[in-house]
C-alpha positions in Angstrom: -0.2 0.0 -0.1 1.4 3.5 -0.9 2.1 5.7 2.0 0.0 8.9 2.2 2.0 11.8 0.7 2.4 14.3 3.6 2.9 18.2 3.5 4.7 20.2 6.2 1.4 21.4 7.4 0.3 17.9 8.0 3.6 17.2 10.0 3.1 20.3 12.1 -0.6 19.8 12.8 -0.7 16.4 13.9 0.2 17.0 17.7 1.2 19.9 19.9 4.9 18.6 19.9 7.3 17.1 17.5 9.8 15.1 19.6 13.4 15.8 18.6 15.1 12.6 19.3 18.7 11.5 19.4 19.4 7.8 19.4 22.8 6.1 20.2 21.4 2.5 20.0 19.3 1.1 17.2 17.9 -1.4 19.6 16.1 1.5 21.4 14.5 2.8 18.1 11.5 0.7 17.9 10.5 0.4 21.5 10.9 4.2 21.9 8.7 4.8 18.9 6.1 2.6 20.1 6.0 4.2 23.3 5.4 7.6 21.8 2.6 6.3 19.5 1.2 4.7 22.5 0.9 8.2 24.0 -0.5 9.8 20.8 2.5 11.2 19.2 2.9 10.0 15.9 5.3 12.6 14.0 8.8 11.6 15.1 12.0 13.4 14.3 15.0 11.3 14.5 18.1 13.6 14.4 21.0 12.8 12.2 23.5 13.5 15.2 24.6 9.9 15.6 26.1 7.4 13.4 23.2 5.2 14.3 20.3 7.7 13.2 19.8 6.3 9.8 19.6 2.7 11.0 17.0 3.9 13.5 15.1 5.7 11.0 14.9 2.4 8.9 13.9 0.4 11.9 11.2 2.5 12.8 9.8 2.9 9.4 9.9 -1.0 8.8 8.6 -2.0 12.4 6.4 0.8 13.5 3.8 1.4 10.6 1.7 3.6 13.1 4.5 6.0 13.3 5.4 8.8 10.9 9.2 8.9 10.9 11.2 12.0 10.1 14.7 13.0 10.0 16.1 16.0 11.6 19.5 18.0 11.3 19.3 17.6 7.4 22.1 19.9 6.3 22.9 18.7 2.9 21.5 17.1 -0.4 23.3 13.9 0.8 21.6 13.9 4.2 18.2 14.3 2.5 18.8 11.4 0.1 20.1 9.2 2.8 17.0 10.1 4.8 14.5 9.3 2.2 16.5 6.0 1.3 16.2 4.9 5.0 12.2 5.6 5.1 11.9 9.1 6.5 8.8 10.9 5.3 9.7 14.4 6.5 12.7 16.3 7.1 13.6 19.1 9.5 16.8 21.2 8.9 18.5 23.6 11.3 18.9 26.3 8.7 17.9 27.0 5.1 19.7 27.0 1.7 18.2 26.7 -1.7 20.2 23.8 -2.6 19.3 21.8 0.3 15.5 22.6 -0.1 15.8 21.5 -3.6 17.5 18.3 -2.6 14.4 17.7 0.0 11.9 18.3 -2.9 14.0 15.9 -5.3 13.3 13.0 -3.1 9.8 13.9 -2.2 10.4 14.8 1.4 8.3 17.7 3.0 10.8 19.9 4.6 10.4 22.3 7.8 13.4 24.3 7.2 15.0 26.4 10.0 15.0 30.1 10.2 16.4 32.6 12.8 15.9 36.1 11.2 13.7 38.0 9.0 15.9 37.6 6.0 15.9 33.9 6.3 12.2 33.8 6.5 12.0 35.7 3.2 14.5 33.4 1.6 12.4 30.5 2.6 9.3 32.3 1.4 10.7 33.0 -1.9 11.6 29.2 -2.5 7.9 28.4 -1.6 8.0 27.6 2.2 5.6 29.1 4.6 5.7 26.5 7.3 9.0 26.9 9.1 11.0 25.8 12.0 12.1 28.8 14.3 15.5 27.7 15.5 17.4 28.0 18.0 14.0 29.8 19.3 14.9 30.9 22.7 18.2 32.0 21.7 16.7 33.9 18.6 14.4 36.0 20.4 11.7 33.7 21.4 8.1 34.6 22.0 8.9 38.3 21.6 10.3 37.6 18.1 7.4 35.5 17.1 5.1 38.2 18.0 7.0 40.8 16.2 7.0 38.5 13.0 2.9 38.1 13.2 2.5 41.5 11.2 5.1 41.3 8.3 4.8 37.5 8.2 1.2 37.1 8.8 1.1 34.2 6.3 3.8 32.2 7.7 3.4 29.5 10.5 6.4 28.1 12.6 7.3 25.3 14.8 9.7 26.8 17.6 12.4 24.4 18.5 15.5 25.1 20.8 14.8 26.1 24.4 11.3 24.9 24.4 10.4 23.1 27.7 7.3 21.9 29.1 7.1 24.9 31.3 7.1 27.5 28.4 5.6 25.1 25.4 2.0 26.6 26.1 3.1 30.1 25.9 4.6 29.4 22.5 1.7 27.3 21.5 -0.7 30.1 22.4 0.8 32.2 19.6 -1.4 32.7 16.5 1.6 32.1 14.1 2.7 28.8 16.0 1.3 25.5 15.1 3.3 23.2 17.2 6.6 23.2 19.0 9.7 21.0 18.9 11.2 19.5 22.1 13.6 16.9 23.4 11.9 16.5 26.7 9.7 13.7 25.4 12.7 11.4 25.1 15.2 12.2 27.9 18.5 10.4 27.4 18.5 9.0 31.0 15.0 7.6 30.4 16.0 5.9 27.1 19.1 4.5 28.8 17.0 2.9 31.5 14.6 1.7 28.6 11.6 3.1 30.6 9.2 3.2 27.6 6.3 3.7 30.0 7.7 6.8 31.1 8.0 8.0 27.7 4.4 7.1 27.0 3.4 9.3 30.2 5.3 12.2 28.7 3.6 11.8 25.4 0.2 11.8 26.8 1.1 14.9 28.8 1.6 16.9 25.7 -2.1 16.8 25.0 -2.7 19.1 28.0 -0.5 21.8 26.4 -2.9 22.8 23.7 -6.4 21.9 23.0 -6.8 20.0 19.6 -9.5 20.6 17.2 
């Protein structure tokens, strides 16, 4: 059966939080993904920050069909191709270049490109992107910056990532130009090391309290 073709808006709208996941052991990939799905989180961003990342993406794509696996830290055309070959269904980048954005299109990966300034927002818009990752969000102005962008970039929606925590996520999500946030707190390294998958499921369920869906 052919997989549904996604858009960046689909990825951003599925849940209040996209988990930013760093995995060092491919054996953790499937149980971690199942734990998040059990808690209502399907869109999973596995970052290409470890040698095992692509193998983890491949394992989740193969063994957890209920999840929608994506690749984060996409920086080059080679990253985009490798992610697509491993089974990723969307891509997230820390920044924006025309070449990398075209590479994602070439392999049919919807992309959330990272931006941190107004000029970068405009470059992304010129390339046809209006659903963007604001990164690193807290260090780049946080909520005041997003509020300032509501005027000139009224038609752009953001996923703030970087410095977003359970204590400030709801404030970000309350903004009209924010659809979701990205956060690493759903998959804490120590919890993964302990293989406490039930804890991860509870953290995932807790995200439903951050923003009413509907």
